[in-house]
C-alpha positions in Angstrom: -15.2 -6.4 3.7 -16.9 -7.6 6.9 -18.6 -10.9 7.3 -22.4 -11.3 7.4 -24.4 -13.9 9.2 -26.4 -16.3 7.1 -29.6 -15.3 8.8 -29.0 -11.5 8.8 -31.8 -9.3 7.7 -31.4 -7.3 4.5 -30.6 -3.6 4.9 -33.7 -1.6 3.8 -33.3 2.1 2.9 -37.0 2.7 2.6 -40.2 1.1 4.0 -41.0 -2.0 1.9 -44.2 -2.2 -0.2 -47.0 -4.6 0.9 -45.9 -7.1 -1.7 -42.2 -6.9 -0.6 -43.2 -7.1 3.1 -45.2 -10.3 2.4 -42.3 -11.8 0.5 -39.9 -10.9 3.3 -42.3 -12.6 5.8 -42.3 -15.8 3.7 -38.5 -15.7 3.6 -38.3 -15.4 7.4 -40.7 -18.3 7.8 -38.7 -20.5 5.5 -35.5 -19.7 7.5 -37.2 -20.6 10.8 -38.3 -23.9 9.3 -34.7 -24.6 8.1 -33.2 -24.2 11.6 -31.5 -27.4 12.8 -33.0 -29.3 15.7 -30.4 -28.7 18.3 -30.4 -28.4 22.1 -29.9 -24.6 21.9 -32.8 -24.2 19.4 -35.1 -26.3 21.5 -34.2 -24.2 24.6 -34.9 -20.9 22.7 -38.3 -22.2 21.7 -39.1 -23.0 25.4 -38.0 -19.5 26.5 -40.8 -18.0 24.5 -43.3 -19.8 26.8 -41.5 -19.7 30.2 -37.9 -20.1 31.6 -38.9 -23.3 33.4 -40.2 -24.7 30.2 -36.9 -24.2 28.5 -35.2 -26.0 31.4 -37.6 -28.9 31.2 -37.1 -29.2 27.4 -33.3 -29.2 27.9 -33.7 -32.0 30.5 -35.7 -34.0 28.0 -33.1 -33.5 25.3 -30.3 -34.5 27.7 -32.4 -37.5 28.8 -32.7 -38.7 25.2 -29.0 -38.5 24.7 -28.4 -40.5 27.9 -30.9 -43.1 26.6 -28.8 -43.5 23.5 -25.6 -43.8 25.6 -27.3 -46.3 27.9 -28.4 -48.5 25.0 -24.8 -48.4 23.6 -23.5 -49.5 27.0 -26.0 -52.4 27.1 -24.8 -53.5 23.6 -21.1 -53.3 24.7 -21.8 -55.3 27.9 -23.6 -58.1 26.0 -20.7 -58.2 23.4 -18.1 -58.4 26.2 -20.0 -61.2 28.1 -20.9 -63.5 25.2 -19.4 -65.2 22.2 -20.0 -63.7 18.7 -22.5 -66.0 17.0 -21.5 -64.4 13.6 -17.8 -65.5 13.9 -16.6 -68.6 12.1 -15.5 -70.2 15.3 -18.7 -71.8 16.5 -19.3 -72.2 20.3 -20.1 -75.7 21.5 -23.8 -76.2 21.9 -23.8 -76.7 25.6 -21.6 -73.6 26.2 -23.9 -71.5 24.0 -27.0 -72.7 25.9 -25.4 -71.9 29.3 -24.3 -68.5 28.0 -27.9 -67.7 26.9 -29.3 -68.9 30.2 -26.9 -66.7 32.2 -27.7 -63.6 30.1 -31.4 -64.2 30.5 -31.0 -64.1 34.3 -28.9 -60.9 34.0 -31.5 -59.2 31.7 -34.4 -60.8 33.5 -35.9 -62.1 30.2 -36.5 -65.4 28.6 -33.8 -67.5 27.0 -35.2 -66.9 23.6 -35.0 -63.1 24.2 -31.5 -63.5 25.5 -30.5 -65.4 22.3 -31.9 -62.6 20.2 -30.1 -59.9 22.2 -26.8 -61.7 21.8 -27.1 -61.9 18.0 -28.3 -58.3 17.8 -25.5 -56.8 19.9 -22.7 -58.6 18.0 -24.4 -57.6 14.7 -24.4 -54.0 15.8 -20.7 -54.0 16.9 -19.5 -55.9 13.8 -21.6 -54.5 11.0 -22.7 -51.0 12.2 -19.6 -49.6 13.9 -20.0 -46.0 12.7 -23.7 -45.7 13.6 -22.9 -47.4 16.9 -20.3 -44.7 17.6 -22.9 -42.0 17.0 -25.2 -43.8 19.4 -22.5 -44.0 22.0 -22.0 -40.2 21.8 -25.7 -39.6 22.2 -26.1 -38.2 18.7 -28.3 -40.9 17.3 -31.7 -41.2 19.2 -32.2 -44.7 20.7 -35.6 -45.0 19.0 -34.1 -44.3 15.6 -31.4 -46.8 16.2 -33.9 -49.5 17.2 -35.9 -48.7 14.1 -32.7 -49.1 12.1 -32.2 -52.6 13.5 -35.8 -53.5 13.0 -35.8 -52.5 9.3 -32.4 -54.1 8.5 -33.0 -57.5 10.1 -32.9 -59.4 6.7 -30.2 -57.3 5.1 -27.0 -59.0 4.0 -23.8 -58.3 5.9 -22.1 -56.4 3.0 -25.2 -54.3 2.3 -25.5 -53.4 6.0 -21.8 -52.3 6.1 -22.5 -50.0 3.1 -25.6 -48.7 4.8 -23.6 -48.0 7.9 -21.2 -45.8 6.0 -24.0 -43.8 4.3 -25.9 -43.3 7.6 -22.7 -42.1 9.3 -22.7 -39.1 6.9 -26.4 -38.3 7.4 -27.4 -35.1 9.2 -29.3 -36.1 12.3 -30.8 -32.7 13.0 -33.8 -33.7 10.9 -37.3 -34.8 11.9 -38.1 -38.5 12.6 -40.2 -38.6 9.4 -37.3 -37.3 7.3 -34.9 -39.8 8.9 -37.3 -42.6 8.2 -37.5 -41.5 4.6 -33.7 -41.3 4.3 -33.4 -44.7 5.8 -36.0 -46.1 3.4 -34.1 -44.7 0.4 -30.8 -46.1 1.6 -32.4 -49.5 2.3 -33.9 -49.6 -1.2 -30.5 -48.8 -2.7 -28.7 -51.3 -0.5 -31.2 -54.1 -1.5 -30.9 -53.2 -5.2 -27.1 -53.5 -5.1 -27.2 -56.9 -3.3 -28.6 -60.3 -4.0 -31.6 -61.1 -1.8 -30.9 -64.0 0.5 -32.8 -67.2 -0.3 -34.5 -67.3 3.1 -35.7 -63.6 2.8 -37.6 -64.1 -0.4 -41.4 -63.8 0.1 -42.1 -67.3 -1.2 -39.7 -68.7 1.4 -41.2 -66.8 4.3 -44.6 -68.6 4.2 -45.5 -69.5 7.8 -48.2 -69.3 10.4 -47.1 -67.9 13.8 -49.0 -68.1 17.1 -48.2 -65.0 19.2 -48.0 -65.3 23.0 -51.3 -65.1 24.8 -52.4 -61.5 25.7 -53.4 -60.4 29.2 -57.0 -59.7 28.1 -57.5 -63.4 27.3 -57.2 -63.1 23.5 -54.6 -64.4 21.1 -53.3 -63.8 17.6 -52.6 -66.2 14.8 -50.5 -64.5 12.1 -50.3 -65.7 8.5 -47.2 -64.5 6.7 -46.5 -65.0 3.0 -46.3 -63.3 -0.4 -48.7 -60.4 -0.5 -50.7 -61.7 -3.6 -51.5 -64.9 -1.8 -52.4 -63.1 1.4 -54.7 -60.7 -0.5 -56.3 -63.6 -2.3 -57.0 -65.4 1.0 -58.4 -62.2 2.5 -60.8 -61.7 -0.5 -62.0 -65.3 -0.5 -62.7 -65.1 3.2 -64.5 -61.8 2.7 -66.7 -63.3 -0.1 -67.5 -66.3 2.1 -68.4 -64.0 5.0 -70.8 -62.0 2.8 -72.4 -65.1 1.5 -72.9 -66.4 5.0 -74.5 -63.2 6.2 -76.9 -63.2 3.2 -77.8 -66.8 4.1 -78.4 -65.9 7.7 -80.8 -63.0 6.6 -82.8 -65.5 4.4 -82.9 -68.0 7.2 -84.5 -65.4 9.5 -87.0 -64.5 6.9 -87.9 -68.0 5.9 -87.5 -69.7 9.3 -84.9 -72.2 8.1 -81.8 -73.3 10.0 -79.0 -70.7 10.3 -75.7 -71.3 8.4 -72.5 -71.0 10.5 -74.0 -70.4 13.9 -71.3 -71.5 16.4 -72.9 -72.5 19.7 -76.3 -71.2 18.6 -75.4 -67.7 19.6 -77.0 -66.0 16.5 -80.3 -67.9 17.0 -80.4 -67.0 20.7 -79.8 -63.3 20.1 -81.7 -63.0 16.8 -78.9 -60.6 15.7 -76.6 -61.1 12.6 -73.0 -60.5 13.7 -70.7 -58.0 12.1 -68.8 -58.8 9.0 -65.5 -59.1 10.9 -67.1 -61.5 13.4 -68.6 -63.5 10.5 -65.1 -63.8 9.0 -63.9 -65.2 12.3 -66.8 -67.7 12.5 -66.3 -68.8 8.9 -62.5 -69.4 9.5 -63.0 -71.2 12.8 -65.7 -73.5 11.4 -63.8 -74.4 8.2 -62.3 -77.9 7.8 -58.6 -78.1 7.3 -57.7 -79.8 4.0 -55.1 -82.6 4.7 -55.6 -84.8 1.6 -55.1 -88.5 2.4 -53.1 -87.7 5.5 -55.5 -87.9 8.5 -54.5 -85.7 11.3 -53.8 -87.5 14.6 -56.1 -86.9 17.6 -55.2 -84.0 19.9 -52.3 -84.9 22.2 -52.6 -81.9 24.5 -55.4 -81.5 27.0 -56.4 -78.1 28.2 -56.7 -78.4 32.0 -59.2 -76.5 34.1 -58.5 -77.2 37.8 -61.6 -76.8 40.0 -61.4 -77.4 43.8 -63.9 -80.1 44.8 -65.6 -77.8 47.4 -66.2 -75.3 44.6 -67.8 -78.0 42.5 -70.1 -78.8 45.4 -71.1 -75.2 45.7 -69.7 -75.0 49.3 -66.8 -72.7 48.4 -66.1 -69.8 46.0 -62.4 -70.7 45.7 -61.3 -70.0 42.0 -60.5 -72.6 39.4 -57.4 -72.3 37.2 -57.0 -72.6 33.5 -53.8 -74.5 32.5 -52.3 -73.7 35.9 -51.8 -70.0 35.1 -55.1 -68.2 34.6 -57.6 -67.8 37.5 -61.3 -68.5 36.8 -64.2 -67.3 39.0 -65.9 -70.1 40.8 -69.2 -69.8 38.9 -67.3 -69.9 35.5 -65.3 -72.9 36.7 -68.5 -74.8 37.7 -70.1 -74.0 34.3 -67.1 -75.2 32.4 -67.1 -78.4 34.5 -70.8 -78.9 34.0 -70.4 -78.9 30.2 -67.9 -81.7 30.3 -68.7 -85.4 30.2 -65.4 -86.6 31.6 -63.6 -85.3 34.7 -60.0 -86.0 35.7 -59.2 -86.1 39.4 -56.0 -84.6 40.7 -56.1 -84.5 44.5 -53.9 -81.9 46.1 -53.5 -80.4 49.5 -55.4 -77.1 49.4 -52.7 -75.2 51.3 -49.4 -76.6 49.9 -50.4 -77.9 46.5 -48.7 -81.2 47.2 -49.6 -84.3 45.3 -51.3 -86.5 47.9 -51.4 -90.0 46.6 -47.7 -91.3 46.6 -47.6 -94.4 44.5 -45.0 -97.2 44.9 -41.5 -96.5 43.7 -41.2 -96.7 39.9 -39.1 -95.0 37.3 -41.8 -93.7 35.0 -44.4 -91.4 36.6 -48.1 -92.4 36.4 -50.5 -90.4 34.1 -52.0 -88.8 37.2 -48.6 -87.6 38.4 -47.8 -86.2 35.0 -51.1 -84.3 34.9 -50.2 -82.9 38.3 -46.7 -81.9 37.2 -48.1 -80.1 34.1 -50.3 -78.0 36.4 -47.4 -77.3 38.8 -45.0 -76.4 36.0 -46.9 -74.9 33.1 -43.6 -74.0 31.5 -40.1 -75.5 31.7 -39.0 -75.5 35.4 -35.7 -73.7 34.6 -35.8 -70.0 35.3 -35.9 -67.9 32.2 -37.3 -70.6 29.9 -40.8 -70.0 28.6 -41.3 -73.2 26.7 -44.7 -74.7 27.4 -44.7 -78.0 29.3 -47.6 -79.2 27.3 -45.4 -79.3 24.1 -42.6 -81.8 24.0 -41.5 -81.5 27.6 -39.8 -84.3 29.5 -40.3 -85.4 33.1 -37.1 -85.4 35.0 -35.9 -86.6 38.5 -34.4 -83.8 40.6 -32.4 -86.4 42.6 -31.3 -89.0 40.1 -33.1 -92.3 40.1 -30.9 -95.3 41.1 -31.9 -98.1 38.7 -29.8 -100.6 40.6 -31.3 -99.8 44.0 -34.4 -97.7 43.7 -34.6 -97.3 47.4 -31.2 -95.6 47.5 -31.7 -93.0 44.8 -34.3 -90.4 44.0 -37.8 -91.8 44.1 -40.4 -91.3 41.5 -42.5 -89.1 43.6 -44.2 -85.9 42.5 -42.0 -83.8 44.8 -38.9 -85.3 43.2 -40.1 -84.6 39.6 -40.3 -81.6 37.4 -41.0 -80.8 33.7 -38.1 -79.7 31.6 -37.8 -78.8 27.9 -35.5 -81.1 25.9 -32.6 -78.6 25.8 -32.5 -78.0 29.6 -33.1 -81.7 30.3 -29.9 -82.4 28.3 -27.9 -79.7 30.2 -29.0 -81.1 33.5 -28.0 -84.6 32.5 -24.6 -83.3 31.5 -24.2 -81.7 35.0 -24.2 -78.1 33.8 -27.4 -77.4 35.8 -27.9 -78.6 39.3 -31.4 -78.2 40.9 -31.9 -78.4 44.7 -35.4 -78.9 45.9 -37.0 -77.3 49.0 -40.1 -79.3 49.7 -41.4 -77.2 52.6 -41.3 -74.0 50.5 -42.2 -75.6 47.2 -39.2 -74.0 45.7 -36.3 -75.2 43.5 -32.9 -73.5 43.6 -30.9 -73.8 40.4 -27.1 -73.8 40.4 -24.4 -73.5 37.8 -20.7 -73.9 38.2 -21.2 -74.7 41.9 -23.0 -71.4 42.5 -26.6 -70.8 43.3 -28.1 -68.6 40.7 -31.9 -68.5 40.6 -35.0 -69.7 42.5 -38.1 -71.1 40.8 -41.4 -71.4 42.7 -44.0 -74.0 41.8 -47.3 -73.1 40.4 -49.9 -73.9 43.1 -53.2 -73.2 41.4 -53.8 -70.4 44.0 -55.0 -66.9 43.4 -55.1 -63.8 45.6 -58.3 -62.5 47.1 -58.0 -59.4 44.9 -57.9 -61.5 41.7 -60.8 -63.6 42.8 -62.9 -60.5 43.5 -62.0 -58.9 40.2 -62.6 -62.0 38.2 -65.9 -62.7 40.0 -67.1 -59.1 39.4 -66.2 -59.4 35.7 -68.1 -62.7 35.5 -71.2 -61.3 37.3 -71.2 -58.3 34.9 -71.0 -60.8 32.0 -73.9 -62.8 33.4 -76.0 -59.6 33.8 -75.3 -58.5 30.2 -76.1 -62.0 28.9 -79.4 -61.9 30.8 -80.2 -58.5 29.3 -79.4 -59.8 25.8 -81.6 -62.9 26.3 -84.5 -60.7 27.4 -84.0 -58.4 24.3 -83.8 -61.5 22.0 -87.1 -62.8 23.5 -88.8 -59.5 22.9 -87.5 -59.3 19.3 -88.7 -62.9 18.7 -92.2 -61.9 20.0 -92.3 -58.8 17.7 -91.5 -61.0 14.6 -94.1 -63.6 15.6 -96.8 -60.8 16.0 -95.9 -59.3 12.6 -95.4 -55.9 14.1 -93.6 -53.0 12.3 -91.5 -50.1 13.6 -93.6 -47.4 15.2 -96.4 -49.8 16.3 -97.7 -49.2 19.9 -98.5 -52.3 21.9 -99.0 -53.6 25.4 -95.7 -54.2 27.2 -94.4 -57.4 28.9 -96.0 -56.4 32.3 -99.3 -55.3 30.8 -98.3 -51.7 30.6 -99.6 -49.7 27.6 -97.5 -47.4 25.5 -94.6 -49.7 24.5 -93.5 -49.2 20.9 -91.5 -51.1 18.3 -88.2 -49.5 17.2 -86.2 -49.9 14.0 -84.0 -52.4 15.8 -87.0 -54.7 16.1 -87.0 -54.4 19.9 -89.7 -53.2 22.2 -89.1 -49.9 24.0 -90.7 -48.7 27.2 -93.4 -45.9 27.1 -92.0 -42.6 25.9 -92.5 -40.4 22.8 -91.5 -42.6 19.9 -89.5 -41.1 17.1 -91.4 -40.1 13.9 -91.6 -42.8 11.2 
């Protein structure tokens, strides 16, 4: 007998009945849904729309496969250029630090990111060889592979090897949702068959993490711990916020002081903030329980640098927050006006050089260190993002000669920079060699006798475009704040007069026809809504 295709239509000797036709239609639909996601299938789908659509869909499919192969080549390059941190033969600390630094320059990332990339690449090559082979052939989508790495970060080595074998047999012509579900089942099975590492248990993962600052000027503080504790904290914070909002409503009705009103914003606006904002206010105004251990005074000062001509109102040159974030002149003047103590750091406005050069000494003055923290907000070594305000060390580029200070590197701002402890140690060991260019305000960093990277100083300068954009944003903020103040004044007057929604009164400029809305504000003459 001859062979039949799996998708062949049944041979009908007579026209089907309506019920049979409906059943046949459902069978065809199920067969279409069962078709594998292949390049040819995607192409046929595109041909139903237009020939060029089919070609574009084929290009996207091929591009996805190339992304997978490119990711695999990246892992292989990292493995070939670095030592395996998972191997029992530990690399000396200095060699490991230099390896991470070199890779950060090649990948154009921070040293912490380079360290993570090294560990991940060797983990892939050692513990996921079968899935890595499918990635190299372009079969396993790069996004799926990255999700695999993300979800198996805390899995034990033996469990990850078993998962690799199971995934190597998985049909990859499924949808992303199905793959995620399959991966979840395999993960659950792998975890059930292995003992959970001590460090991966929820009770041992309690921590508070400060995420890097965001470009929009906001930040995120994450609290990680066992879910029952986190839910309990969330509920307690929620109950506290509701209680505060009820207290604020009573205070408005009775004319008593407002609870939890940071900066007097609620009293000025006459508006009770949202529940989410109230949670934030409650949390920010809460005292931290430390028992008998009194916390030390803050050791880090947030610096706002304001040019003296800007302070005098003779210039609109921007200020700088911590040496990295430009502030419009008006905002910088306002921040300076609210402070009772100012710190003077005199610099040349065009070069950013520290003007007063004190007598030769080994340890820098407090003024010089303040200047260095502004010039180097992070560690001066390229690729290191450690903040200079946290445990950094001041280092001489040209070594200081303790026997004859006049013969060695002087303790001058131009011969000093801020380094994290790790890179300070590497420089002391001679593994890093900085060469300073005073005229350009640039430091060239060398390793193994070769120049490898250039690091420019932070100069507290901003481009004209940044100044214009920040100034426009500040002016818009000022305008909105003025409108809010006017609305708050009108609402306060409505409450004092005992008016109700729908009442018609004389407006601020003596114009008749103004009316009171449900929001408690006065509205200009127009047809008020029915009450």
